[in-house]
C-alpha positions in Angstrom: 26.2 61.6 26.2 22.7 60.2 25.9 22.3 56.9 27.6 21.3 54.0 25.5 19.1 51.2 26.8 17.9 47.9 25.3 14.5 46.3 26.2 14.2 42.6 25.6 10.5 41.5 25.8 8.5 38.4 25.2 5.2 36.7 26.1 3.6 33.3 25.8 0.4 31.4 26.2 0.0 27.7 27.0 -3.0 27.0 24.8 -3.2 30.2 22.8 -5.5 31.3 24.3 -4.6 29.8 27.7 -2.6 30.6 30.8 -0.3 33.4 29.7 2.5 35.5 31.0 5.1 38.0 29.9 8.7 38.8 30.6 10.9 41.9 30.0 14.3 43.1 31.0 16.3 46.3 30.4 20.0 46.3 29.6 22.6 49.0 29.4 23.5 49.0 25.7 27.2 49.6 26.3 27.9 47.0 29.0 25.1 44.5 28.7 24.4 45.0 32.4 20.8 44.0 33.4 19.1 47.0 35.1 15.6 45.7 35.4 13.5 42.5 35.2 9.8 42.3 35.0 7.5 39.3 34.6 3.8 38.6 35.4 0.9 36.4 34.6 -1.9 37.9 32.5 -4.4 35.2 33.1 -6.0 33.6 30.1 -4.8 35.3 26.9 -3.2 34.7 23.5 0.5 34.8 22.7 0.2 38.1 21.0 -1.6 39.8 23.9 1.1 38.4 26.3 3.8 39.8 24.0 2.3 43.2 24.2 2.2 42.9 27.9 5.9 42.3 27.9 6.5 45.3 25.7 4.5 47.6 28.1 6.4 46.3 31.1 9.7 46.8 29.4 8.9 50.4 28.4 7.6 51.1 31.9 10.8 49.8 33.4 12.8 52.2 31.1 10.6 55.1 32.2 11.3 54.2 35.8 15.0 54.1 35.2 15.8 57.0 32.8 13.2 58.8 30.7 15.9 60.6 28.8 17.5 57.4 27.4 17.4 56.3 23.8 15.7 52.9 23.7 15.9 49.9 21.3 13.1 47.3 21.9 14.1 43.8 20.7 11.4 41.2 20.3 11.0 38.0 18.4 7.3 38.9 17.6 7.3 40.1 14.0 3.6 41.1 14.6 4.3 43.4 17.5 7.4 45.0 15.9 5.7 45.7 12.6 2.6 47.1 14.4 4.5 49.3 16.8 6.6 50.5 13.9 3.4 51.6 12.2 3.7 49.3 9.2 0.9 46.9 10.1 -2.6 47.6 11.4 -3.7 46.5 14.8 -7.1 44.8 14.6 -7.5 42.8 17.8 -9.2 45.0 20.5 -7.1 43.8 23.4 -3.9 44.2 21.4 -5.0 47.7 20.3 -5.5 48.7 24.0 -2.1 47.5 25.0 -0.5 49.1 22.0 -2.0 52.4 23.0 -0.6 52.0 26.5 2.8 51.2 25.0 2.6 54.2 22.7 1.7 56.5 25.7 4.8 55.4 27.6 7.0 55.6 24.5 6.0 59.2 24.0 7.4 60.0 27.4 10.8 58.7 26.4 13.5 60.4 24.3 13.5 57.9 21.5 12.2 54.4 20.9 12.8 52.1 18.0 11.7 48.5 17.4 13.9 45.6 16.1 12.9 42.1 15.3 15.3 39.4 16.5 15.3 35.6 16.1 13.8 33.6 19.0 17.3 32.2 19.9 18.4 35.8 20.7 15.5 36.5 23.0 16.1 33.7 25.5 16.3 35.8 28.6 12.9 37.5 28.1 11.5 34.1 27.1 12.7 32.6 30.4 11.1 35.4 32.4 7.8 34.8 30.5 7.9 31.1 31.3 8.5 31.9 35.0 5.4 34.0 34.9 3.4 31.2 33.2 4.7 28.8 35.9 3.3 31.1 38.6 6.7 32.7 39.6 6.2 36.4 38.9 9.3 38.6 38.9 9.5 42.3 39.6 13.2 42.7 40.3 15.3 45.8 39.4 18.9 45.0 40.4 20.3 48.4 39.5 23.6 47.4 41.1 23.9 44.1 39.4 27.6 43.3 38.7 28.7 43.4 35.1 30.1 40.1 34.0 32.0 40.2 30.7 32.0 37.1 28.6 35.8 37.0 28.4 36.0 36.9 32.2 34.0 33.7 32.4 36.1 30.6 32.2 34.3 27.4 31.2 34.4 24.7 33.8 34.0 21.9 31.2 34.1 21.3 27.5 31.1 22.9 25.8 28.4 20.4 24.8 28.7 19.5 21.1 26.1 21.1 18.8 23.7 18.5 17.5 21.8 19.1 14.2 18.5 17.5 13.4 17.2 17.5 9.9 13.4 17.6 9.2 12.2 16.9 5.7 8.5 18.0 5.4 6.5 16.2 2.8 2.9 17.3 2.0 0.6 14.3 1.1 -0.2 13.5 -2.5 -3.4 14.7 -4.2 -7.0 13.7 -3.3 -10.1 14.6 -5.2 -10.2 17.9 -3.3 -6.7 19.0 -4.3 -7.2 20.1 -7.9 -10.2 22.1 -7.0 -8.5 23.9 -4.1 -11.1 22.9 -1.6 -10.7 23.2 2.2 -9.6 19.7 3.2 -9.2 19.3 6.9 -10.1 16.3 9.0 -11.8 14.2 6.2 -10.6 10.7 5.4 -10.3 11.0 1.6 -7.9 8.6 0.0 -5.1 9.5 -2.4 -6.3 9.7 -6.0 -4.4 7.8 -8.7 -2.4 11.0 -9.3 -1.7 11.2 -5.5 -0.4 7.7 -5.3 1.9 8.4 -8.3 3.1 11.5 -6.5 3.8 9.5 -3.3 5.8 7.0 -5.3 7.9 9.8 -6.9 8.4 11.2 -3.4 9.7 7.8 -2.2 12.3 7.8 -5.0 13.4 11.3 -3.8 13.4 10.3 -0.2 15.8 7.4 -0.9 18.6 9.9 -1.5 17.9 12.0 1.7 19.3 9.7 4.3 16.0 9.4 6.2 16.2 7.5 9.4 12.7 8.1 10.9 9.3 8.6 9.3 6.5 10.3 11.2 3.1 11.2 9.8 -0.3 12.6 10.5 -2.7 9.6 10.9 -5.3 11.0 8.4 -5.9 8.6 5.5 -4.2 10.8 2.8 -1.0 11.3 4.9 -1.0 7.7 6.1 -1.1 6.4 2.6 1.6 8.7 1.4 3.8 7.9 4.4 3.4 4.2 4.0 4.3 4.3 0.3 7.5 6.2 1.1 8.4 4.3 4.2 8.0 0.9 2.4 10.5 2.0 -0.2 12.9 3.1 2.6 12.4 -0.1 4.6 11.3 2.0 7.7 8.3 1.9 10.0 5.9 4.8 10.3 5.0 6.5 13.6 1.8 8.5 13.7 1.3 11.8 15.6 -2.1 13.3 15.9 -0.6 16.8 16.6 0.4 16.8 12.9 -3.2 16.6 11.5 -4.5 19.4 9.3 -6.5 22.3 10.6 -10.2 21.5 11.3 -12.0 23.7 8.8 -15.4 22.9 10.4 -18.3 24.3 8.3 -15.9 25.3 5.6 -14.8 21.7 4.9 -15.1 20.7 1.3 -15.8 24.2 0.1 -13.7 26.3 -2.3 -12.6 29.8 -1.1 -15.4 31.4 -3.2 -18.0 29.0 -1.9 -16.9 29.6 1.7 -17.2 33.4 1.4 -20.6 33.1 -0.3 -21.9 30.7 2.4 -20.2 32.3 5.5 -19.1 35.8 4.3 -18.2 37.3 7.7 -16.9 34.2 9.4 -14.8 33.1 6.4 -13.3 36.5 5.9 -12.3 36.8 9.5 -10.8 33.3 9.5 -8.8 34.0 6.4 -7.3 37.2 7.7 -6.8 36.6 11.5 -4.8 33.6 12.7 -6.5 33.8 16.1 -10.0 33.4 14.6 -11.3 29.8 14.2 -13.1 28.6 11.1 -16.8 28.3 11.9 -17.2 25.1 13.9 -13.5 24.4 13.6 -10.0 25.5 14.6 -7.9 28.7 14.2 -4.3 28.7 12.8 -3.2 29.7 16.3 -4.8 26.5 17.7 -2.9 24.4 15.2 0.3 26.3 16.0 0.1 25.2 19.6 -0.1 21.5 18.8 2.4 21.7 16.0 4.9 23.4 18.3 4.3 20.5 20.8 4.9 17.9 18.1 8.1 19.8 16.9 9.5 19.8 20.4 8.8 16.1 20.9 10.3 15.2 17.5 13.5 17.2 18.1 13.9 15.7 21.6 13.2 12.1 20.6 15.2 12.1 17.4 18.0 14.6 18.1 20.8 14.3 15.5 18.7 12.3 13.1 17.2 12.9 9.7 13.4 12.8 10.0 10.8 12.7 7.3 7.5 14.3 8.4 4.5 13.6 6.2 1.8 16.1 7.0 -0.5 18.8 5.6 -0.3 22.4 4.3 -0.9 24.2 7.7 1.4 22.2 9.9 4.2 22.3 7.4 3.9 26.1 7.0 4.0 26.4 10.8 7.3 24.3 10.8 8.7 26.8 8.3 7.6 29.8 10.4 9.4 28.3 13.4 12.5 27.6 11.3 12.5 31.2 10.0 11.8 32.6 13.4 8.9 34.7 12.2 5.3 35.0 13.2 2.7 32.4 12.3 1.0 35.0 10.1 3.5 33.9 7.4 1.2 30.9 6.6 -0.8 33.2 4.4 2.3 34.1 2.3 3.5 30.5 1.5 2.1 28.2 -1.1 2.8 24.4 -1.0 2.0 22.0 -3.9 0.7 18.5 -3.3 3.6 16.1 -2.5 6.0 19.1 -2.3 9.1 18.8 -0.1 10.5 21.4 2.4 13.6 21.1 4.6 14.4 22.7 8.0 17.5 22.0 10.1 17.5 22.6 13.9 20.6 22.9 16.0 20.8 22.2 19.7 22.2 25.7 20.3 18.8 27.2 19.2 19.6 28.0 15.6 17.5 26.8 12.7 17.7 27.1 9.0 15.2 26.7 6.2 16.9 24.9 3.3 14.1 24.1 0.9 10.5 25.2 0.3 7.9 23.7 -2.0 10.3 21.6 -4.0 8.4 19.5 -6.6 11.4 18.5 -8.8 10.7 14.8 -8.1 7.2 15.1 -9.7 8.4 16.2 -13.2 
Protein backbone atom coordinates (compact mmCIF):
# COMPACT_ATOMS: atom_id res chain seq x y z
CA UNK A 1 0.00 0.00 0.00
CA UNK A 2 1.31 3.47 -0.93
CA UNK A 3 2.17 5.55 2.07
CA UNK A 4 0.25 8.80 2.44
CA UNK A 5 1.85 11.85 4.07
CA UNK A 6 0.53 15.31 4.91
CA UNK A 7 2.65 18.46 4.77
CA UNK A 8 1.47 21.42 6.86
CA UNK A 9 3.38 24.59 5.97
CA UNK A 10 3.22 28.27 6.80
CA UNK A 11 5.32 31.40 6.80
CA UNK A 12 5.14 34.90 8.20
CA UNK A 13 6.75 38.30 8.22
CA UNK A 14 6.74 40.93 10.93
CA UNK A 15 6.45 44.03 8.82
CA UNK A 16 5.69 42.47 5.42
CA UNK A 17 8.41 42.88 4.38
CA UNK A 18 10.27 42.43 7.65
CA UNK A 19 11.92 39.71 9.75
CA UNK A 20 10.45 36.53 8.27
CA UNK A 21 10.45 32.80 8.90
CA UNK A 22 8.74 29.60 7.87
CA UNK A 23 7.57 26.40 9.50
CA UNK A 24 6.65 23.00 8.11
CA UNK A 25 5.87 19.57 9.45
CA UNK A 26 5.10 16.17 7.96
CA UNK A 27 2.42 13.85 9.37
CA UNK A 28 1.47 10.29 8.64
CA UNK A 29 -1.99 10.60 7.10
CA UNK A 30 -3.31 7.49 8.84
CA UNK A 31 -2.12 8.09 12.40
CA UNK A 32 -1.50 11.83 12.56
CA UNK A 33 2.00 11.07 13.84
CA UNK A 34 4.52 13.91 13.29
CA UNK A 35 7.49 12.58 11.35
CA UNK A 36 9.42 15.78 10.66
CA UNK A 37 9.53 19.42 11.72
CA UNK A 38 11.42 22.18 9.95
CA UNK A 39 11.60 25.91 10.67
CA UNK A 40 14.07 28.65 9.81
CA UNK A 41 14.46 32.39 9.45
CA UNK A 42 14.63 33.76 5.91
CA UNK A 43 15.88 37.23 6.85
CA UNK A 44 13.87 40.20 5.59
CA UNK A 45 11.07 39.06 3.30
CA UNK A 46 7.32 39.22 2.64
CA UNK A 47 4.68 36.86 4.03
CA UNK A 48 4.29 35.16 0.65
CA UNK A 49 8.00 34.53 0.19
CA UNK A 50 8.17 33.03 3.70
CA UNK A 51 5.15 30.82 2.93
CA UNK A 52 6.92 29.48 -0.14
CA UNK A 53 9.95 28.78 2.05
CA UNK A 54 7.73 26.64 4.29
CA UNK A 55 6.42 24.76 1.26
CA UNK A 56 9.93 23.98 0.01
CA UNK A 57 11.03 22.83 3.46
CA UNK A 58 7.99 20.59 3.85
CA UNK A 59 8.44 18.95 0.45
CA UNK A 60 12.14 18.42 1.12
CA UNK A 61 11.29 16.75 4.43
CA UNK A 62 8.98 14.33 2.58
CA UNK A 63 11.70 13.62 0.02
CA UNK A 64 14.08 12.81 2.88
CA UNK A 65 11.51 10.52 4.50
CA UNK A 66 9.91 8.63 1.62
CA UNK A 67 10.01 9.71 -2.05
CA UNK A 68 7.41 7.05 -2.94
CA UNK A 69 4.71 8.57 -0.72
CA UNK A 70 1.55 10.30 -1.93
CA UNK A 71 1.58 13.82 -0.49
CA UNK A 72 -1.13 16.30 0.40
CA UNK A 73 0.16 19.81 1.12
CA UNK A 74 -2.12 21.84 3.39
CA UNK A 75 -1.59 25.60 3.64
CA UNK A 76 -3.72 28.58 4.63
CA UNK A 77 -2.17 30.68 1.83
CA UNK A 78 -4.71 30.78 -0.98
CA UNK A 79 -2.05 32.43 -3.15
CA UNK A 80 0.49 29.62 -2.81
CA UNK A 81 -2.10 26.86 -3.20
CA UNK A 82 -3.59 28.39 -6.34
CA UNK A 83 -0.19 29.14 -7.88
CA UNK A 84 1.24 25.68 -7.19
CA UNK A 85 -1.96 24.12 -8.52
CA UNK A 86 -1.36 25.99 -11.78
CA UNK A 87 -4.48 28.16 -11.62
CA UNK A 88 -2.79 31.50 -10.83
CA UNK A 89 0.30 33.08 -12.36
CA UNK A 90 3.44 33.69 -10.32
CA UNK A 91 4.68 37.24 -10.95
CA UNK A 92 7.00 38.02 -8.02
CA UNK A 93 10.59 37.00 -8.96
CA UNK A 94 11.52 35.68 -5.49
CA UNK A 95 8.31 33.66 -5.31
CA UNK A 96 8.83 32.34 -8.84
CA UNK A 97 12.31 31.08 -7.90
CA UNK A 98 11.00 29.34 -4.77
CA UNK A 99 8.07 27.89 -6.72
CA UNK A 100 10.48 26.39 -9.24
CA UNK A 101 12.44 24.88 -6.36
CA UNK A 102 9.25 23.41 -4.90
CA UNK A 103 8.21 22.04 -8.31
CA UNK A 104 11.62 20.43 -8.77
CA UNK A 105 11.24 18.57 -5.45
CA UNK A 106 7.59 17.68 -6.18
CA UNK A 107 8.61 16.03 -9.47
CA UNK A 108 10.77 13.61 -7.45
CA UNK A 109 7.76 12.49 -5.40
CA UNK A 110 5.08 10.02 -6.45
CA UNK A 111 2.16 12.44 -6.21
CA UNK A 112 1.61 15.90 -4.72
CA UNK A 113 -1.66 17.78 -4.39
CA UNK A 114 -2.37 21.11 -2.72
CA UNK A 115 -5.26 21.94 -0.38
CA UNK A 116 -6.23 25.28 1.14
CA UNK A 117 -7.21 25.13 4.84
CA UNK A 118 -8.41 27.89 7.21
CA UNK A 119 -5.75 29.46 9.41
CA UNK A 120 -7.28 27.85 12.48
CA UNK A 121 -6.42 24.42 11.03
CA UNK A 122 -2.78 25.31 10.38
CA UNK A 123 -1.76 26.17 13.92
CA UNK A 124 1.17 23.76 14.23
CA UNK A 125 2.94 25.13 11.15
CA UNK A 126 2.16 28.69 12.24
CA UNK A 127 3.75 28.02 15.65
CA UNK A 128 6.90 26.72 13.95
CA UNK A 129 7.03 29.81 11.70
CA UNK A 130 6.73 32.06 14.74
CA UNK A 131 9.53 30.17 16.49
CA UNK A 132 11.73 30.91 13.49
CA UNK A 133 10.78 34.61 13.54
CA UNK A 134 11.67 34.61 17.26
CA UNK A 135 15.15 33.32 16.43
CA UNK A 136 14.51 29.72 17.52
CA UNK A 137 15.07 27.67 14.35
CA UNK A 138 13.91 24.04 14.33
CA UNK A 139 15.25 21.15 12.28
CA UNK A 140 13.88 18.20 14.14
CA UNK A 141 12.84 14.89 12.58
CA UNK A 142 11.46 12.78 15.44
CA UNK A 143 10.76 9.68 13.35
CA UNK A 144 10.05 7.66 16.49
CA UNK A 145 7.68 10.18 18.02
CA UNK A 146 4.93 8.40 19.96
CA UNK A 147 1.45 8.46 18.53
CA UNK A 148 -1.01 10.10 20.92
CA UNK A 149 -4.64 9.54 20.02
CA UNK A 150 -7.05 12.26 21.05
CA UNK A 151 -9.31 9.74 22.81
CA UNK A 152 -6.39 8.71 25.03
CA UNK A 153 -5.86 12.23 26.39
CA UNK A 154 -7.96 12.97 29.46
CA UNK A 155 -8.51 16.65 30.22
CA UNK A 156 -7.11 17.77 33.55
CA UNK A 157 -9.65 20.56 33.90
CA UNK A 158 -12.85 21.84 32.39
CA UNK A 159 -12.19 23.29 28.93
CA UNK A 160 -12.21 27.05 28.73
CA UNK A 161 -15.54 28.42 27.50
CA UNK A 162 -15.60 29.71 23.93
CA UNK A 163 -15.92 33.50 23.84
CA UNK A 164 -17.38 35.15 20.74
CA UNK A 165 -16.64 38.76 19.82
CA UNK A 166 -18.79 40.53 17.23
CA UNK A 167 -17.28 43.25 15.02
CA UNK A 168 -19.60 45.44 12.98
CA UNK A 169 -17.57 47.24 10.32
CA UNK A 170 -19.00 50.56 9.15
CA UNK A 171 -17.51 52.48 6.24
CA UNK A 172 -17.68 56.27 6.67
CA UNK A 173 -20.29 58.35 4.87
CA UNK A 174 -19.70 60.16 1.60
CA UNK A 175 -17.26 63.03 1.04
CA UNK A 176 -16.84 65.08 -2.13
CA UNK A 177 -14.47 62.36 -3.45
CA UNK A 178 -16.90 59.47 -3.04
CA UNK A 179 -19.35 59.98 -5.94
CA UNK A 180 -16.45 60.43 -8.39
CA UNK A 181 -14.66 57.28 -7.16
CA UNK A 182 -11.43 59.16 -6.42
CA UNK A 183 -8.55 57.67 -4.45
CA UNK A 184 -9.15 58.99 -0.94
CA UNK A 185 -6.48 58.07 1.57
CA UNK A 186 -5.00 60.28 4.28
CA UNK A 187 -6.88 63.48 3.36
CA UNK A 188 -9.01 65.31 5.92
CA UNK A 189 -12.10 65.89 3.80
CA UNK A 190 -15.27 66.27 5.89
CA UNK A 191 -18.50 64.42 5.30
CA UNK A 192 -20.76 65.96 2.68
CA UNK A 193 -24.39 66.68 3.49
CA UNK A 194 -25.22 63.29 1.99
CA UNK A 195 -22.46 61.71 4.09
CA UNK A 196 -23.87 63.17 7.32
CA UNK A 197 -27.34 61.87 6.43
CA UNK A 198 -25.80 58.44 5.80
CA UNK A 199 -24.08 58.53 9.20
CA UNK A 200 -27.37 59.43 10.88
CA UNK A 201 -29.08 56.51 9.11
CA UNK A 202 -26.25 54.22 10.22
CA UNK A 203 -26.80 55.41 13.80
CA UNK A 204 -30.43 54.27 13.64
CA UNK A 205 -29.28 50.88 12.36
CA UNK A 206 -26.56 50.58 15.02
CA UNK A 207 -29.10 51.17 17.78
CA UNK A 208 -30.47 47.69 17.12
CA UNK A 209 -27.13 45.90 17.06
CA UNK A 210 -26.31 45.85 20.77
CA UNK A 211 -23.09 47.82 20.28
CA UNK A 212 -21.01 48.18 23.45
CA UNK A 213 -17.80 49.73 22.09
CA UNK A 214 -17.13 52.21 19.26
CA UNK A 215 -13.64 52.37 17.72
CA UNK A 216 -12.73 54.49 14.69
CA UNK A 217 -9.99 55.70 12.42
CA UNK A 218 -9.06 59.26 13.49
CA UNK A 219 -9.32 60.77 9.97
CA UNK A 220 -11.99 63.47 9.74
CA UNK A 221 -14.56 61.57 7.67
CA UNK A 222 -14.44 58.50 9.96
CA UNK A 223 -14.27 60.63 13.09
CA UNK A 224 -17.40 62.53 12.09
CA UNK A 225 -19.25 59.34 11.17
CA UNK A 226 -18.27 57.64 14.43
CA UNK A 227 -19.20 60.62 16.57
CA UNK A 228 -22.67 60.84 15.00
CA UNK A 229 -23.29 57.14 15.62
CA UNK A 230 -21.74 57.06 19.09
CA UNK A 231 -23.77 60.10 20.22
CA UNK A 232 -26.97 58.30 19.25
CA UNK A 233 -25.81 55.22 21.20
CA UNK A 234 -24.62 57.20 24.23
CA UNK A 235 -21.11 55.76 23.92
CA UNK A 236 -17.62 57.31 23.71
CA UNK A 237 -15.38 56.84 20.68
CA UNK A 238 -11.86 55.41 20.86
CA UNK A 239 -9.55 56.23 17.94
CA UNK A 240 -6.97 53.82 16.51
CA UNK A 241 -4.46 55.01 13.91
CA UNK A 242 -3.92 51.48 12.65
CA UNK A 243 -7.42 51.71 11.15
CA UNK A 244 -6.67 54.64 8.81
CA UNK A 245 -7.03 54.23 5.05
CA UNK A 246 -4.20 53.23 2.73
CA UNK A 247 -1.86 56.12 1.88
CA UNK A 248 -2.35 56.57 -1.87
CA UNK A 249 0.61 58.94 -2.16
CA UNK A 250 0.80 60.53 -5.61
CA UNK A 251 -2.52 58.92 -6.58
CA UNK A 252 -4.44 60.82 -3.91
CA UNK A 253 -7.49 62.58 -5.31
CA UNK A 254 -7.24 60.96 -8.76
CA UNK A 255 -9.75 58.69 -10.43
CA UNK A 256 -8.53 55.31 -11.66
CA UNK A 257 -8.36 56.60 -15.25
CA UNK A 258 -6.46 59.72 -14.20
CA UNK A 259 -4.03 57.64 -12.15
CA UNK A 260 -3.26 55.31 -15.05
CA UNK A 261 -2.79 58.26 -17.40
CA UNK A 262 -0.46 60.11 -15.01
CA UNK A 263 1.44 57.11 -13.57
CA UNK A 264 0.77 54.28 -16.08
CA UNK A 265 3.30 51.70 -14.89
CA UNK A 266 3.23 52.51 -11.17
CA UNK A 267 -0.58 52.63 -11.03
CA UNK A 268 -0.97 49.36 -12.92
CA UNK A 269 1.49 47.55 -10.65
CA UNK A 270 -0.15 48.97 -7.53
CA UNK A 271 -3.61 47.91 -8.68
CA UNK A 272 -2.59 44.33 -9.46
CA UNK A 273 0.03 43.41 -6.82
CA UNK A 274 -0.77 43.82 -3.13
CA UNK A 275 2.95 44.01 -2.25
CA UNK A 276 3.56 47.05 -4.49
CA UNK A 277 3.07 50.47 -2.91
CA UNK A 278 1.23 53.34 -4.54
CA UNK A 279 3.87 55.83 -5.79
CA UNK A 280 4.86 57.80 -2.71
CA UNK A 281 2.42 55.83 -0.52
CA UNK A 282 1.62 52.40 0.92
CA UNK A 283 0.89 48.91 -0.41
CA UNK A 284 -2.11 46.81 0.57
CA UNK A 285 0.37 44.49 2.31
CA UNK A 286 1.56 47.44 4.44
CA UNK A 287 -2.01 48.18 5.48
CA UNK A 288 -2.63 44.48 6.19
CA UNK A 289 0.17 44.48 8.76
CA UNK A 290 -1.23 47.33 10.81
CA UNK A 291 -4.87 46.23 10.43
CA UNK A 292 -3.92 42.77 11.73
CA UNK A 293 -2.28 44.49 14.69
CA UNK A 294 -5.46 46.50 15.34
CA UNK A 295 -7.63 43.40 15.01
CA UNK A 296 -5.58 41.45 17.55
CA UNK A 297 -5.70 44.39 19.95
CA UNK A 298 -9.47 44.86 19.59
CA UNK A 299 -10.23 41.17 20.04
CA UNK A 300 -8.00 41.03 23.12
CA UNK A 301 -9.23 44.23 24.78
CA UNK A 302 -12.92 43.69 24.04
CA UNK A 303 -13.31 39.90 24.07
CA UNK A 304 -16.94 38.81 24.23
CA UNK A 305 -18.32 42.25 23.36
CA UNK A 306 -20.06 43.74 20.34
CA UNK A 307 -17.77 46.32 18.76
CA UNK A 308 -18.57 48.89 16.06
CA UNK A 309 -15.48 49.74 14.00
CA UNK A 310 -15.77 52.82 11.79
CA UNK A 311 -13.11 52.73 9.13
CA UNK A 312 -12.35 52.83 5.39
CA UNK A 313 -12.59 50.56 2.36
CA UNK A 314 -9.17 48.89 2.57
CA UNK A 315 -9.07 48.15 6.33
CA UNK A 316 -12.64 46.79 6.26
CA UNK A 317 -11.85 44.52 3.30
CA UNK A 318 -8.81 43.20 5.20
CA UNK A 319 -11.01 42.39 8.21
CA UNK A 320 -13.27 40.45 5.84
CA UNK A 321 -10.27 38.60 4.36
CA UNK A 322 -9.15 37.56 7.85
CA UNK A 323 -12.68 36.50 8.75
CA UNK A 324 -12.91 34.37 5.63
CA UNK A 325 -9.42 32.95 6.15
CA UNK A 326 -8.35 33.90 2.61
CA UNK A 327 -5.44 35.86 1.17
CA UNK A 328 -5.43 39.64 1.22
CA UNK A 329 -5.71 39.60 -2.60
CA UNK A 330 -9.47 39.32 -2.07
CA UNK A 331 -9.57 43.10 -1.51
CA UNK A 332 -9.67 43.46 -5.30
CA UNK A 333 -12.85 41.34 -5.47
CA UNK A 334 -15.03 43.11 -2.87
CA UNK A 335 -16.98 46.36 -3.33
CA UNK A 336 -18.13 48.46 -0.39
CA UNK A 337 -20.56 51.37 -0.63
CA UNK A 338 -20.23 54.49 1.53
CA UNK A 339 -21.80 53.93 4.97
CA UNK A 340 -22.19 50.21 4.26
CA UNK A 341 -22.13 47.69 7.08
CA UNK A 342 -20.27 44.38 7.33
CA UNK A 343 -20.21 41.92 10.25
CA UNK A 344 -17.60 39.36 11.30
CA UNK A 345 -17.70 37.20 14.44
CA UNK A 346 -14.55 35.83 16.07
CA UNK A 347 -14.43 32.91 18.52
CA UNK A 348 -11.69 32.36 21.06
CA UNK A 349 -11.14 28.84 19.65
CA UNK A 350 -9.85 30.38 16.40
CA UNK A 351 -13.01 30.21 14.30
CA UNK A 352 -14.44 33.22 12.50
CA UNK A 353 -17.54 33.84 10.43
CA UNK A 354 -18.48 36.59 7.98
CA UNK A 355 -22.17 37.32 8.58
CA UNK A 356 -22.79 40.44 6.49
CA UNK A 357 -21.08 42.26 3.58
CA UNK A 358 -21.84 45.69 2.07
CA UNK A 359 -25.29 46.03 3.64
CA UNK A 360 -26.88 49.39 2.80
CA UNK A 361 -30.48 48.64 3.74
CA UNK A 362 -30.45 51.44 6.33
CA UNK A 363 -29.75 54.02 3.60
CA UNK A 364 -32.91 53.34 1.59
